[in-house]
C-alpha positions, -999 to 999 in steps of 0.1 A, spaced: -44 -84 246 -8 -63 244 6 -32 261 31 -5 242 53 8 265 89 29 264 117 -1 262 146 0 284 163 -30 279 164 -61 267 156 -80 299 123 -101 294 110 -87 330 118 -55 312 98 -65 281 70 -80 301 59 -50 319 24 -37 311 26 -22 274 -7 -13 250 -27 -42 238 -30 -58 199 -53 -90 191 -49 -110 163 -81 -109 156 -92 -78 145 -111 -69 120 -113 -39 104 -144 -28 85 -151 1 67 -181 15 46 -207 39 42 -233 41 56 -265 42 35 -299 50 44 -292 82 65 -308 109 44 -285 133 19 -287 173 4 -287 152 -32 -310 174 -50 -333 176 -28 -334 169 10 -358 142 14 -333 120 -9 -324 89 3 -289 70 -4 -311 39 -5 -336 54 -31 -304 53 -55 -302 22 -73 -262 38 -85 -247 67 -86 -219 67 -123 -195 99 -126 -188 98 -159 -145 106 -163 -135 143 -165 -125 157 -200 -88 160 -205 -67 171 -228 -39 152 -248 -14 177 -262 -2 167 -297 36 154 -275 12 133 -253 -3 140 -219 18 129 -191 8 108 -166 38 112 -140 44 89 -103 72 85 -79 73 64 -49 107 75 -46 143 52 -45 134 20 -30 145 7 2 176 -22 7 161 -51 20 122 -57 4 116 -81 -21 93 -75 -44 65 -48 -58 26 -57 -54 7 -30 -72 -29 -20 -63 -50 -28 -89 -47 5 -119 -75 4 -141 -82 26 -170 -118 49 -180 -117 60 -215 -150 79 -234 -154 91 -263 -169 130 -258 -173 154 -288 -174 181 -265 -198 201 -278 -187 235 -264 -153 230 -278 -147 253 -307 -119 231 -324 -80 231 -327 -72 262 -353 -58 249 -383 -53 281 -399 -61 286 -439 -63 254 -455 -61 247 -489 -95 250 -510 -101 247 -549 -126 247 -569 -134 219 -599 -147 224 -635 -184 223 -623 -176 249 -594 -180 226 -564 -153 233 -538 -127 208 -523 -111 213 -490 -78 196 -479 -73 190 -447 -43 187 -431 -32 155 -419 -64 137 -420 -80 151 -393 -116 155 -387 -132 194 -392 -151 204 -367 -156 244 -382 -149 265 -419 -142 295 -421 -151 304 -453 -139 340 -466 -155 354 -500 -182 332 -504 -198 333 -534 -217 321 -557 -232 341 -592 -215 373 -577 -242 366 -545 -223 369 -512 -229 343 -480 -218 343 -447 -247 331 -434 -274 307 -432 -302 336 -436 -284 349 -466 -284 312 -485 -323 308 -473 -336 343 -487 -316 329 -522 -333 298 -526 -302 285 -522 -283 257 -499 -251 248 -488 -242 210 -487 -212 193 -479 -202 159 -490 -168 138 -482 -155 103 -498 -166 72 -490 -148 38 -487 -138 37 -528 -126 71 -526 -156 87 -547 -173 114 -533 -207 100 -511 -245 116 -515 -244 149 -489 -240 146 -450 -257 182 -440 -272 210 -458 -273 243 -444 -304 254 -440 -318 214 -436 -337 199 -453 -375 205 -439 -397 172 -432 -419 159 -455 -456 142 -446 -446 127 -412 -403 125 -425 -382 142 -404 -356 167 -415 -328 154 -430 -291 165 -436 -294 182 -404 -263 190 -378 -243 223 -398 -248 261 -388 -235 286 -411 -230 321 -396 -211 351 -399 -188 335 -428 -181 298 -402 -196 268 -413 -198 242 -383 -199 207 -394 -206 177 -375 -165 169 -365 -162 155 -405 -131 133 -420 -108 155 -441 -110 164 -476 -147 178 -475 -164 188 -506 -186 221 -505 -214 232 -533 -238 261 -531 -270 240 -548 -313 248 -558 -339 225 -546 -357 214 -516 -348 175 -523 -314 157 -523 -327 141 -552 -333 175 -574 -304 192 -561 -287 217 -589 -251 223 -580 -245 266 -588 -206 271 -589 -193 294 -562 -161 307 -555 -137 312 -520 -117 339 -513 -99 325 -484 -106 290 -458 -96 286 -422 -105 252 -404 -106 241 -365 -104 205 -358 -125 184 -341 -107 171 -309 -115 136 -318 -85 113 -309 -70 94 -334 -49 61 -325 -56 71 -285 -19 51 -273 -12 48 -235 24 37 -228 41 23 -191 70 31 -182 86 15 -201 70 27 -234 58 -9 -233 20 -2 -249 -8 -9 -225 -38 0 -244 -42 15 -276 -76 26 -301 -66 23 -333 -80 52 -360 -108 81 -348 -125 74 -318 -163 70 -322 -187 90 -297 -201 59 -288 -169 44 -275 -171 36 -234 -137 13 -223 -124 2 -185 -95 -20 -180 -72 -32 -158 -35 -21 -171 -22 -37 -135 -1 -67 -149 24 -47 -173 21 -15 -153 36 -39 -120 64 -52 -143 78 -20 -153 80 -8 -118 93 -41 -103 126 -37 -129 131 -1 -112 129 -17 -75 154 -49 -88 176 -25 -106 179 -4 -69 167 33 -87 141 55 -79 105 35 -86 98 65 -110 83 75 -139 50 86 -156 23 64 -182 18 79 -212 -15 91 -233 -9 98 -269 -26 103 -298 -21 111 -337 -32 149 -332 -42 168 -302 -72 154 -286 -98 161 -258 -111 124 -239 -125 116 -208 -104 98 -195 -98 82 -157 -69 65 -142 -61 52 -105 -27 61 -92 -2 43 -94 4 29 -60 16 -1 -41 32 -18 -15 72 -24 -15 69 -59 0 95 -77 23 86 -116 27 98 -138 52 88 -173 37 90 -205 55 84 -204 90 108 -187 112 110 -205 147 117 -186 183 129 -209 209 119 -187 243 135 -196 276 133 -170 297 154 -145 280 148 -119 254 158 -132 219 163 -112 187 138 -126 163 157 -143 131 164 -128 99 185 -134 66 191 -104 61 184 -66 72 146 -48 76 142 -20 52 147 12 73 114 26 81 86 5 99 60 -10 75 29 -7 74 19 -41 84 28 -74 91 11 -101 83 17 -143 94 2 -167 110 14 -178 142 17 -209 164 25 -213 201 31 -240 221 37 -236 258 63 -261 276 54 -263 307 76 -238 325 81 -206 331 106 -176 347 85 -170 386 71 -140 389 93 -133 422 126 -131 396 147 -98 395 148 -81 364 185 -77 350 203 -45 357 208 -16 337 243 -12 321 273 3 340 289 -2 370 274 -26 389 272 -31 425 271 -68 449 285 -89 471 317 -113 461 311 -155 471 337 -176 478 337 -212 502 312 -192 522 276 -187 514 258 -164 510 218 -157 513 194 -142 492 164 -146 512 131 -145 488 94 -132 501 78 -152 525 50 -160 495 70 -160 469 70 -193 456 48 -209 478 29 -241 460 56 -238 427 80 -264 421 118 -249 412 138 -266 384 165 -241 375 177 -214 392 197 -182 375 223 -163 397 230 -124 378 270 -115 379 299 -131 367 331 -153 373 362 -135 363 380 -165 372 370 -204 367 347 -214 396 327 -241 409 294 -229 419 269 -250 449 233 -236 444 204 -245 464 172 -240 484 173 -236 520 146 -230 543 143 -186 550 129 -192 582 159 -184 612 180 -178 583 193 -145 585 197 -119 553 226 -121 535 258 -107 542 284 -91 521 316 -101 536 310 -139 527 299 -152 564 264 -165 580 250 -173 609 243 -214 603 232 -230 577 198 -232 572 180 -269 566 180 -275 529 147 -280 506 155 -302 479 191 -314 463 218 -283 459 223 -280 423 265 -275 410 280 -254 381 314 -253 367 316 -213 350 341 -201 332 354 -170 334 339 -140 321 339 -102 324 305 -95 319 272 -94 338 247 -126 325 229 -152 341 245 -180 356 220 -205 353 223 -237 373 197 -265 367 182 -284 403 188 -317 403 149 -330 413 120 -299 411 117 -285 447 81 -278 458 81 -253 481 60 -250 511 72 -229 533 96 -190 530 122 -200 511 163 -183 507 187 -189 482 218 -203 492 251 -203 469 285 -207 473 320 -213 453 342 -245 460 367 -230 436 369 -197 427 349 -165 428 316 -152 413 308 -113 414 271 -118 425 254 -86 410 225 -68 437 213 -39 447 205 -42 478 195 -77 475 218 -104 450 198 -107 417 181 -140 410 161 -158 379 144 -183 394 126 -209 370 92 -232 382 75 -261 364 37 -249 358 11 -269 331 -9 -237 331 7 -209 308 -15 -183 331 -27 -165 302 12 -146 307 17 -130 273 46 -131 242 59 -97 239 73 -87 206 91 -53 197 80 -42 226 41 -49 221 19 -79 232 19 -99 202 -7 -122 220 -13 -139 249 -11 -178 261 -39 -190 280 -39 -230 263 -9 -251 260 -10 -244 222 -28 -219 202 -21 -205 170 -42 -173 142 -40 -180 105 -26 -144 86 -29 -126 120 -17 -86 122 20 -84 141 30 -52 155 44 -32 124 66 -4 149 85 -38 155 99 -42 127 116 -5 124 148 -15 107 155 -44 131 151 -74 144 124 -69 175 129 -85 206 109 -114 210 100 -124 254 85 -141 275 78 -156 309 69 -188 294 93 -215 281 81 -218 244 81 -226 206 70 -200 187 64 -206 151 59 -169 127 48 -185 91 50 -167 56 57 -129 74 46 -104 49 58 -67 55 43 -46 37 56 -7 28 28 16 7 43 37 -17 18 58 -39 -11 71 -23 
């Protein structure tokens, strides 16, 4: 468990103050709750009564110069290693869009052959949805509607060329040929009204004929003439193609797309490669997918967002040795400036059997300090009576600095009758020692730090204790306010559920000598632009393996 706090210093004790808790084993489950009543056509309809709901892709307009599907992730921050693109799928369904009148082609060429049949040319091989036949006549009779044809005992039929280029049998007739003897009507699918012949999206050229009789086998052609012909192209996709941001073809359907075509496919790999090239170049990760057709068209089309993660990976195992002081998490290169959305890694901790005693003082804030100057006369720091009772002390840290090289003698002594520490370098008769004193030769320094002194043997504390310090040579500025500050290391086989804090948030609590978690969620805010500090009262080895930092984009 962990807690969040305001980071005021890099001192391990400050870092270990109560903070927001985060569990490594936290799991998030999301999803709909089925079975609830829903206003879905009927108030009694329940989601669990519905086997599946399929939403068709929306109809999109693809202009002659293509439909751009832009994305923009901005300039990638320095410090990322790769792109992980979210699955990117497209859905394509051909749809005749029957309510659409067609794309105007203006006047189109129409020529009568020797038999009086009319051949209408179609620019570029487009499919024809409608033709306006201005001044259509046969034997001086004008025709502008189906009713006029029926009244005259005539039909207007349309044919297209077969695979060999010859004119095939009629495909539609107005009026259609009626059914007989359980045979349904034939040559249906066209209408003729106000001079407009609506066709079932025929591939041109188209041959128009005015005929009589009721059976295709008996059709007799009557010569026809027409003034002008205007055309409207069907919205049929032809050579529909999806291009990636680098111009590579992601998907294509050659030729006209039949209404029966339904396709769904994943284009993630190709788009991811193009996006990764942009990231590696350090340029803006921006561009567009392009849906193109030989002619303007309409098609049902759906595509997901070009979204994913910029990833910073820390492969292998990063080891952090904690020994009573905060340590920066090792990084070979700077992190991106913003906090990642998630940080995932394997985590392992091994406790080394020592810890910072609870009575230890926090480090002082930066700035001018006060305290006592230690020379040959002993100076005492008396601890609370029960502070170390039952503990085994192995190491003592003194907070301060030596302005010149110094030899220090540090001892644990009984506090009974010892009297308070004094600031003038003198004290009463020395109290009895607890264990063997430790010594340290200290180099000159000008900044405050911790001078660690190892005791020759661990000292078991069974009474009130004090720490006695003297300088055999040189002098030591022992910082305090008012009492001189100390840090104490004790031997303890039980980690006691104490935390390891990463960047101000508890990474995990240690309640056994060794523990670990696979693909654990680390506090992401700790990795905002700089190496986070790792701190614990415990002496332990923290191993973090295969760290994966993710920065979402595009969603």
